[in-house]
C-alpha positions, 0 to 999 in steps of 0.5 A: 500500500502506498499512502498519498498525502494530498495537502501536505501542510501541517496535518499532512506532513505530521501524518505522512512524516510519522508513517514514512518514519515507521516504514510506510511508502509515502508520497506528498502533494503540497504547495510549490515552496514547501515541496521544493524545500522538502525535495531539496533538504528533506522534511524536517519533522520536529517532535517531543521525542526528537527531530527527524530529517525525512527524505519523502518524495514530494510533488505539487500536482496529482498528475505527477504521480503514476497511480497503482492499484493499492494506492490510498489518498489521505486528503489533508487540505482545508475545506475551501481547497477540497473541490479544486483538489478533487477535480485535479485528482479525478482527471488522473485516476477514476477510483481511489480510496479517499480518507478525509483527514480534515475538519468540518462535515462537508468534505466527505459528501464532496468527495463522494461526488467524485469517488465511490470509496470515502472515509471520514476521520475525526482528528485531534493532531496539534501541528504547526507549519509556518516555514516551508520544509518544516513541521512540528508535531507538538505532542507524543503520541502525536494525535488520535483519530476516529475513522469510519467509512462514509456515510456508514460502515467499516471494511478491511481497508479501514482496518489496514489503514488503522493498523498502519497509523497505530504503527506510526504512533497514533491512537486510532479507533474505528467506528461504523458511523463517523459523522456524529463524531465529526459534528462533535469535532466541529463544535471544538473547531468553532474556537479556531476563528476566535483564536485567529481574530484575537490571537488569544485562547483559554479563559480570556475568550471563554465567554465568546467560545461558550456563546458560539458553542451554545449557538451550535447546540441550539441549531443542531438540536433544531435540525435533529443532528446527533453529535458526539461530544469530547466527554462522550469520546473520552468515556468510550475511549479512555486511552486518549485521556492518559498523560502525554509522553511529551509535549513541545513548548511552541506557540499553539495557534489553530489552523486558522491562526496559521493560515493568517500568519502565512497570509494565504488569503483564505481560511476554512471558517466557511466550513466550520462556523459557516456550517452552522450559519448555513444550517441555521438559514435552512431552518429559517433561523439565525446564528449571529455569533458564528456568522460574525466570526465567519465574516471577520475571519474571512475579511482578515484573510482576504486583507492579509491581516495577521492574527489579533485584529481585535482584543477579546473585549472588543470582539465581545462588543462586536458580538454583543456579549458581556465581557 
């Protein structure tokens, strides 16, 4: 089996790096600057257990790969890039299994319009990518994944991939119904926009986070959508609550924060907070907290503004919340 990491940024390179390090056959597809640095100097993977320089083949387009029958795609780009990426992939291969290592709940349905074998992944993997050719895996073990076939089910390929991920050091659980877990992770990711807008996390923005989460719960309740909370995950999978074996002392900005730092021009907020906004519209109601977070973060990205445009107090005022 060859693992093709499509969207080799922070998440993709941490997953691909650890899997290559432990013997898996890996190819990376990423942005030109990052790919050039990896091909010239190797992927610099910094972990709490040590630093690795990994020689992994890297290309910039799916068409640069000669596909084989046992290839598997790990889709790791942000949601706003999924559609274009799939069109490019479909142009060079007609049927390949796709695992969505992505936040949000829309990617799996989008992939299913192009390829018949689709798998959803709820992921928790703190990664940092700010410099081409280098990524930080912030924790040991590096992360955990809940994986299931989309829309429902499990199969032999899923179990083979899960085993390879475990060999690479990740904690993995397979489930027959993945989307409730991904909706639960979506609630956690509502904080990404807050982190990016204020350059602050934790207690200082808890009132904003709490309001965004409550709005999420109200909308999903009205829509009749089941979601699995982190508390429920920890109860059914206590292995993930064990103490970490190591942790890097680095800035822990969210993926949205990192997008603003790298001045990419877009953020994935449409596929996180925006998902709640769109669902609310379908129900004939509003989600003003998440809608405001969506608009501010998108405007910051379009204007290439760095994180921290507003203080928590100023953002609370804009959201009409008590600070």
